[in-house]
C-alpha positions in Angstrom: 24.4 35.5 -38.8 26.9 37.8 -37.3 24.1 40.1 -36.0 22.4 37.2 -34.4 25.6 36.2 -32.6 26.2 39.7 -31.3 22.9 39.2 -29.4 23.1 35.5 -28.6 26.8 34.9 -28.1 26.8 35.1 -24.3 23.9 32.6 -24.1 25.0 30.2 -26.7 28.6 29.9 -25.6 27.7 29.4 -21.9 25.1 26.8 -22.9 27.3 25.0 -25.3 30.7 25.1 -23.5 29.8 24.6 -19.9 26.3 23.1 -19.9 24.5 20.5 -22.0 27.0 19.8 -24.7 26.0 16.5 -26.3 23.3 17.0 -29.0 19.7 16.8 -27.9 17.3 14.4 -29.6 13.5 14.0 -29.2 13.4 10.6 -30.9 16.4 9.1 -29.1 15.0 5.6 -29.6 15.8 5.9 -33.3 19.5 6.5 -32.7 20.0 4.8 -29.3 23.5 3.7 -30.2 24.7 7.3 -30.0 23.7 7.4 -26.3 24.6 3.9 -25.3 27.1 1.5 -26.9 25.5 -1.5 -25.1 22.6 -1.2 -27.6 24.8 -2.6 -30.4 23.2 -5.7 -31.9 20.2 -5.7 -29.5 17.6 -5.7 -32.3 18.8 -9.1 -33.5 19.6 -8.0 -37.1 21.6 -5.5 -39.0 20.0 -2.0 -38.5 21.0 1.4 -39.9 19.7 4.8 -39.1 20.1 8.4 -40.2 18.7 11.4 -38.1 18.7 15.1 -38.7 17.6 17.7 -36.1 17.1 21.4 -36.6 16.7 23.0 -33.2 15.2 26.5 -32.8 14.1 26.5 -36.5 14.2 29.9 -38.1 16.9 31.2 -35.7 20.2 31.5 -37.6 23.0 29.8 -35.9 20.7 27.5 -33.9 21.8 23.9 -33.2 22.0 21.5 -36.2 22.7 17.9 -35.5 23.1 14.7 -37.6 23.7 11.1 -36.7 24.4 8.0 -38.7 24.4 4.6 -36.9 24.8 1.0 -38.0 24.9 -2.1 -35.7 24.4 -5.8 -35.8 24.8 -9.0 -33.8 27.6 -11.3 -34.8 27.7 -15.1 -35.5 28.4 -15.4 -31.8 24.9 -14.0 -30.8 26.2 -12.7 -27.5 28.4 -10.2 -29.4 27.2 -7.0 -31.1 29.2 -4.5 -33.1 28.4 -1.1 -34.4 29.5 2.4 -35.3 28.2 5.9 -35.1 29.0 9.3 -36.7 27.8 12.5 -35.0 27.9 16.0 -36.3 26.8 18.8 -34.1 26.9 22.5 -35.0 25.9 25.5 -32.8 26.8 28.9 -34.1 30.5 29.2 -34.3 31.2 25.8 -32.8 31.2 22.4 -34.5 31.9 19.0 -33.1 32.3 15.8 -35.2 32.6 12.5 -33.5 33.2 8.9 -34.8 32.9 5.8 -32.6 33.2 2.0 -32.9 31.0 0.1 -30.5 31.2 -3.3 -28.9 28.6 -5.0 -26.8 28.5 -8.3 -25.0 25.2 -9.9 -23.8 24.8 -12.0 -20.7 21.6 -14.0 -20.2 20.0 -13.5 -16.7 17.0 -15.8 -16.5 14.2 -13.8 -18.3 16.4 -10.7 -18.7 19.3 -10.1 -21.1 22.1 -7.8 -19.8 24.3 -6.1 -22.4 27.5 -4.3 -21.5 29.0 -2.0 -24.1 32.2 0.0 -24.7 33.1 2.4 -27.5 36.2 4.1 -28.7 36.8 6.8 -31.3 37.8 10.4 -31.8 36.2 13.8 -31.5 37.1 16.9 -33.5 36.1 20.2 -31.9 36.3 23.5 -33.9 35.5 27.1 -33.0 35.4 29.5 -35.9 35.8 33.1 -34.6 34.9 34.6 -38.0 31.3 33.7 -37.2 31.1 35.9 -34.1 30.6 39.7 -33.9 30.7 41.3 -30.4 29.1 44.5 -29.2 32.5 45.7 -27.9 35.6 45.9 -30.1 37.7 45.2 -27.0 36.3 41.6 -26.9 38.2 39.4 -29.4 37.7 35.7 -30.1 40.3 33.6 -31.8 39.6 30.4 -33.8 40.5 27.1 -32.2 40.4 23.4 -33.1 41.4 20.2 -31.4 41.2 16.4 -32.1 40.9 14.2 -29.1 40.3 10.5 -28.4 36.9 9.5 -27.1 35.8 6.6 -25.0 32.4 5.6 -23.7 30.4 2.9 -22.0 27.0 1.7 -21.0 24.7 -1.1 -19.9 21.4 -2.2 -21.4 18.9 -4.6 -19.7 16.0 -6.0 -21.7 13.3 -8.5 -20.7 11.7 -10.4 -23.6 9.8 -7.8 -25.6 8.2 -6.1 -22.6 10.7 -4.0 -20.7 14.1 -2.3 -21.1 16.3 0.0 -19.1 19.7 1.4 -19.9 22.5 3.8 -18.8 24.9 5.3 -21.3 28.0 7.5 -20.8 29.1 8.5 -24.4 32.2 10.5 -23.1 34.0 9.1 -20.1 36.9 11.6 -20.4 36.2 15.2 -19.4 38.5 17.2 -21.7 39.5 20.8 -21.3 38.5 22.4 -24.6 40.3 25.7 -24.0 42.3 27.5 -21.3 43.3 31.1 -20.8 46.5 32.1 -22.6 47.8 34.5 -20.0 49.5 31.8 -17.9 46.4 31.2 -15.8 45.2 27.6 -15.3 41.5 28.7 -15.5 39.5 26.7 -18.0 37.4 28.8 -20.5 35.6 25.8 -22.0 35.3 22.2 -20.7 33.6 19.1 -22.0 31.6 17.5 -19.2 30.6 13.8 -18.9 27.0 13.2 -19.8 24.8 10.5 -18.4 21.7 9.1 -20.3 19.2 6.9 -18.5 16.5 5.3 -20.6 13.6 3.0 -19.7 10.5 1.8 -21.6 7.9 -0.9 -21.8 5.5 -2.4 -24.4 1.9 -3.3 -23.4 -0.2 -5.1 -26.1 -3.7 -3.8 -26.1 -5.0 -5.8 -29.0 -2.4 -8.4 -29.5 0.3 -7.3 -32.0 -2.2 -5.1 -33.8 -2.0 -2.3 -31.1 0.8 -1.8 -28.6 1.1 1.0 -26.0 4.7 2.0 -25.5 5.6 4.4 -22.8 9.3 5.5 -22.4 11.5 7.8 -20.3 14.8 9.5 -20.9 16.7 11.3 -18.1 19.9 13.4 -19.0 22.4 14.6 -16.5 25.5 16.7 -17.1 28.5 16.8 -14.7 27.2 14.3 -12.1 29.4 14.4 -9.0 31.1 17.6 -10.1 30.3 19.3 -6.8 32.9 17.0 -5.3 35.8 17.8 -7.6 37.8 20.7 -9.0 35.0 21.7 -11.5 33.1 23.5 -8.8 34.2 26.6 -10.8 31.2 25.8 -13.1 28.6 25.4 -10.4 25.5 27.3 -11.5 26.3 27.0 -15.2 25.8 23.2 -15.7 22.6 22.2 -17.4 19.8 21.0 -15.0 18.9 17.3 -15.0 16.3 17.1 -17.7 13.8 14.3 -18.6 11.5 13.3 -21.5 8.3 11.4 -20.9 7.0 9.8 -24.1 3.7 8.0 -24.7 3.0 6.3 -28.0 0.9 3.7 -29.9 2.1 1.2 -32.4 -0.5 0.2 -35.0 -0.2 -3.1 -36.9 3.6 -3.1 -36.7 3.5 -0.3 -39.3 2.4 3.1 -37.9 3.9 4.5 -34.7 2.4 7.8 -33.3 3.4 9.5 -30.1 3.8 12.6 -28.0 6.2 13.6 -25.3 7.0 16.3 -22.7 10.4 17.7 -21.8 11.2 19.4 -18.6 13.9 19.5 -15.8 14.2 18.4 -12.2 15.7 21.8 -11.2 15.3 25.4 -12.3 18.2 26.9 -14.3 19.2 30.4 -13.0 15.8 30.8 -11.5 14.0 30.2 -14.8 11.1 27.8 -15.5 12.2 24.2 -16.1 9.4 23.6 -18.7 11.1 23.1 -22.0 8.8 21.7 -24.8 5.9 19.5 -25.8 6.6 17.2 -28.8 4.6 15.2 -31.3 6.0 12.6 -33.7 5.2 9.8 -36.1 7.0 7.0 -37.9 6.0 4.6 -40.7 7.5 1.2 -41.3 7.5 0.0 -44.9 7.3 -3.7 -45.8 10.8 -3.6 -47.4 12.5 -2.9 -44.1 12.7 0.9 -44.4 11.3 3.3 -41.8 10.8 7.0 -42.0 9.6 9.5 -39.4 9.2 13.1 -38.3 9.0 14.9 -35.0 8.1 18.5 -34.0 9.0 20.3 -30.7 6.9 23.2 -29.5 9.1 25.4 -27.3 7.6 26.4 -23.9 10.3 28.9 -23.1 10.8 32.5 -24.2 12.4 31.2 -27.4 8.9 30.4 -28.8 8.8 34.1 -29.8 11.8 33.8 -32.0 11.6 30.3 -33.5 9.1 28.0 -35.1 10.1 25.1 -32.9 12.4 22.2 -33.5 12.2 19.4 -36.1 13.7 16.0 -36.6 13.7 13.8 -39.7 14.8 10.2 -39.3 15.3 7.4 -41.8 16.3 3.8 -41.3 16.6 0.4 -42.9 16.4 -2.9 -41.1 17.8 -6.1 -42.7 15.3 -8.3 -40.7 13.4 -10.2 -43.3 14.5 -13.6 -42.0 13.7 -12.5 -38.4 10.2 -11.3 -39.3 9.4 -14.6 -40.9 10.7 -16.7 -38.1 9.7 -14.8 -35.0 8.9 -11.4 -33.8 6.9 -8.3 -34.1 9.1 -5.2 -33.4 8.3 -4.0 -29.9 11.6 -2.1 -29.4 
């Protein structure tokens, strides 16, 4: 691993510390609570989910991310509660976050508006023993920090046909590390991330076949050109997006494909990122299992076998299924 970092350290640390910092997920709809606390309780029953992502598979030190989510509506059906645990590792850095989420739903004619807040803590750790530099004059020191975390979001849903949401998991922009020579320059900073989601469900053959397009847009450091973080201009990740098209067969088999790119180029490089394929299967006992694969369109395709995600979930919705609905979202 140390040899890998002597080659990749400049890229990895710039990318992780001053660009896209929150973990990247292809199947964000299976852990939506991680991105938007307003999603808590929106499914109408107690729901749990576990997701693991191996990014740049085959490249030692590549990103590894795991999430665990649980959420449910309360007796007051306008209130939803939930919680999430997030572990994200990239080379010598590791971030562990825990949040408790609260959502309140407000009926708006045929729409339902949910407003969510979350609070918790984030532990950031940098292990210098995992880094080897080409020059002995460059020395890294280990560092760790525990900080509070707050986030918010809104989620708007119309029946079982449309939804749109905006989540900001980290409202506070913490300085992770500053220079030790008396300078006020920041070596590493955690930027606010914005996640916009939208989707729809169009029955093609009743509930037996449903076409489900969706969109995710990610932005890092919005409005930072107007404040003191202009120091990082040119290093922040470009605004990226995922376009996903899928088919849901008989409320059981869900198959889809997506494309990831960016609205801007990054350091003059192509904005094309990956094409992705995925599938999920819903068992009759409430369990669901799925797998996704990302084929990288960048130069990294020469060094990795792509990226993989495995997701498991369990929905305690037996009463809901008997009384009402097919699962559109």
